[in-house]
C-alpha positions as CSV (number, residue, x, y, z in Angstrom):
1,M,-56.1,-3.4,9.6
2,N,-58.0,-3.2,6.3
3,T,-57.6,0.5,6.3
4,K,-53.8,0.1,6.8
5,K,-53.6,-2.3,3.9
6,S,-55.6,0.1,1.7
7,L,-53.4,3.0,2.7
8,L,-50.3,0.9,2.1
9,T,-51.4,-0.2,-1.3
10,A,-52.4,3.4,-2.3
11,A,-49.1,4.8,-1.0
12,I,-47.0,2.3,-2.8
13,V,-49.0,2.7,-6.1
14,V,-48.7,6.4,-5.9
15,G,-45.0,6.2,-5.1
16,V,-44.2,3.6,-7.8
17,S,-46.4,5.4,-10.3
18,F,-44.7,8.7,-9.6
19,A,-41.3,7.0,-10.1
20,G,-42.4,5.5,-13.4
21,V,-43.9,8.8,-14.7
22,T,-40.8,10.7,-13.8
23,G,-38.6,8.2,-15.5
24,A,-36.9,6.9,-12.4
25,S,-36.2,3.3,-12.1
26,L,-38.4,1.3,-9.8
27,V,-35.2,-0.1,-8.3
28,S,-34.2,3.4,-7.5
29,A,-37.6,4.2,-6.1
30,A,-37.5,1.3,-3.7
31,T,-33.9,2.0,-2.5
32,T,-33.2,5.7,-3.0
33,T,-32.4,7.3,0.2
34,T,-33.4,10.7,1.4
35,G,-31.6,11.5,4.6
36,G,-30.7,7.8,4.9
37,T,-34.3,6.4,4.7
38,S,-35.5,4.2,1.9
39,L,-38.9,4.6,0.3
40,A,-40.1,1.3,1.9
41,Q,-38.9,2.6,5.3
42,S,-40.6,6.0,4.8
43,I,-43.9,4.3,3.9
44,A,-43.6,1.9,6.8
45,D,-42.9,4.7,9.2
46,A,-45.8,6.9,7.9
47,F,-48.4,4.1,8.1
48,K,-46.9,2.2,11.0
49,L,-46.3,-0.9,8.9
50,N,-43.6,-3.5,8.8
51,K,-40.8,-2.3,6.5
52,D,-40.2,-5.8,5.1
53,D,-43.9,-6.2,4.2
54,V,-43.7,-2.8,2.4
55,Q,-40.5,-3.8,0.6
56,N,-42.0,-7.1,-0.5
57,V,-45.0,-5.2,-2.1
58,I,-42.5,-2.9,-3.9
59,D,-40.4,-5.8,-5.0
60,Q,-43.4,-7.7,-6.3
61,N,-44.7,-4.7,-8.2
62,R,-41.2,-4.1,-9.7
63,S,-41.1,-7.8,-10.8
64,D,-44.6,-7.7,-12.2
65,N,-43.8,-4.5,-14.2
66,Q,-40.6,-6.0,-15.5
67,A,-42.4,-9.1,-16.7
68,K,-45.0,-6.9,-18.5
69,R,-42.3,-4.8,-20.2
70,E,-40.5,-8.0,-21.4
71,A,-43.7,-9.5,-22.7
72,K,-44.5,-6.2,-24.5
73,E,-41.1,-6.1,-26.0
74,Q,-41.3,-9.7,-27.2
75,N,-44.7,-9.0,-28.7
76,R,-43.3,-5.9,-30.5
77,L,-40.5,-8.0,-32.0
78,T,-42.8,-10.8,-33.0
79,Q,-45.1,-8.4,-34.7
80,A,-42.1,-6.8,-36.5
81,V,-41.2,-10.2,-37.8
82,T,-44.8,-11.0,-38.8
83,D,-44.9,-7.6,-40.6
84,K,-41.6,-8.4,-42.3
85,K,-39.9,-5.3,-40.9
86,I,-37.1,-7.5,-39.5
87,T,-36.1,-11.2,-39.8
88,Q,-36.4,-13.7,-37.0
89,A,-32.6,-13.8,-36.7
90,Q,-32.6,-10.0,-36.2
91,A,-35.3,-10.2,-33.5
92,D,-33.3,-12.9,-31.8
93,Y,-30.1,-10.7,-32.0
94,I,-32.0,-7.8,-30.5
95,T,-33.4,-10.0,-27.7
96,K,-30.0,-11.4,-26.8
97,A,-28.2,-8.0,-27.0
98,Q,-30.8,-6.5,-24.7
99,A,-30.6,-9.5,-22.3
100,D,-26.8,-9.0,-22.2
101,I,-27.2,-5.4,-21.3
102,T,-29.8,-6.2,-18.6
103,A,-27.4,-8.8,-17.1
104,V,-24.8,-6.1,-16.7
105,I,-27.2,-3.8,-15.0
106,G,-28.6,-6.5,-12.8
107,T,-30.4,-5.0,-9.8
108,T,-28.0,-2.1,-9.6
109,T,-29.6,1.3,-9.6
110,P,-28.3,3.6,-12.4
111,K,-26.6,5.9,-9.9
112,D,-24.8,2.9,-8.3
113,L,-23.4,1.5,-11.5
114,T,-19.6,1.1,-11.3
115,A,-17.3,2.6,-14.0
116,A,-16.7,-0.8,-15.4
117,Q,-20.5,-1.5,-15.6
118,K,-21.1,1.8,-17.3
119,A,-18.3,1.1,-19.8
120,D,-19.6,-2.3,-20.5
121,I,-23.1,-1.0,-21.0
122,K,-21.8,1.8,-23.3
123,T,-19.9,-0.8,-25.4
124,K,-22.9,-3.1,-25.7
125,T,-25.3,-0.3,-26.5
126,T,-23.0,1.3,-29.1
127,A,-22.5,-2.2,-30.7
128,L,-26.3,-2.7,-30.8
129,R,-26.9,0.8,-32.3
130,T,-24.3,0.2,-34.9
131,W,-25.6,-3.2,-35.7
132,A,-29.1,-1.8,-36.1
133,K,-27.9,0.9,-38.4
134,V,-25.8,-1.4,-40.6
135,N,-28.7,-4.0,-40.8
136,N,-31.4,-1.4,-41.5
137,V,-33.3,-2.3,-38.3
138,P,-35.8,0.4,-37.4
139,V,-34.6,2.3,-34.3
140,N,-38.0,2.0,-32.6
141,L,-37.4,-1.7,-32.3
142,I,-34.5,-1.2,-30.0
143,R,-35.9,-0.8,-26.5
144,G,-34.9,2.6,-25.2
145,D,-35.3,1.9,-21.5
146,I,-32.7,-0.8,-21.5
147,M,-30.3,1.5,-23.2
148,H,-30.6,4.3,-20.6
149,G,-31.5,7.0,-23.0
150,G,-30.2,5.1,-26.0
151,M,-33.1,5.9,-28.2
152,K,-32.3,9.6,-27.9
153,K,-28.7,8.9,-28.6
154,M,-29.6,6.8,-31.7
155,R,-31.7,9.7,-33.1
156,E,-28.8,12.1,-32.5
157,D,-26.3,9.7,-33.8
158,K,-27.7,9.4,-37.4
159,T,-24.5,10.8,-38.8
160,S,-22.2,8.7,-36.6
161,T,-19.3,7.0,-38.2
162,D,-18.9,4.5,-35.4
163,T,-16.7,1.6,-36.6
164,A,-17.4,-0.9,-33.8
165,A,-17.2,-4.5,-34.7
166,V,-20.6,-5.4,-36.2
167,E,-22.2,-8.8,-36.6
168,T,-24.6,-8.9,-39.6
169,N,-27.7,-11.0,-40.0
């Protein structure tokens, strides 16, 4: 049984690490189907484990990683305020805007987002990019993973004349 647990842990770590390295969402890694079989089911079948136990390990790993990302983001913003790169009000605005985007995404995998969700995310990310530009907020303080490639878009959008409604701080 110890060997099974070790193999399960190793398989999940490799699978989740590969998903993170390739830029795939952990949600997608846990639920993506290949021929109708989820990652959790594939691991369970390969190592003769209970699928629910495997899924629980994947879900806990995803939750732990999300908490780490959020803490890291909060520390980056706190440091930016300390370094006087942004104001506390700007940090609060970024945090709220990113939470709003995360709420739209929820637990949905990127490929399963509805057209309405995609439109809402696009509206919110465009507004956040515009706000950052108008308020001279450094682009690197806007979390790219939450914006699904938004960092690249912001770099490309330096000459944008976007006139979305902007709240200034």
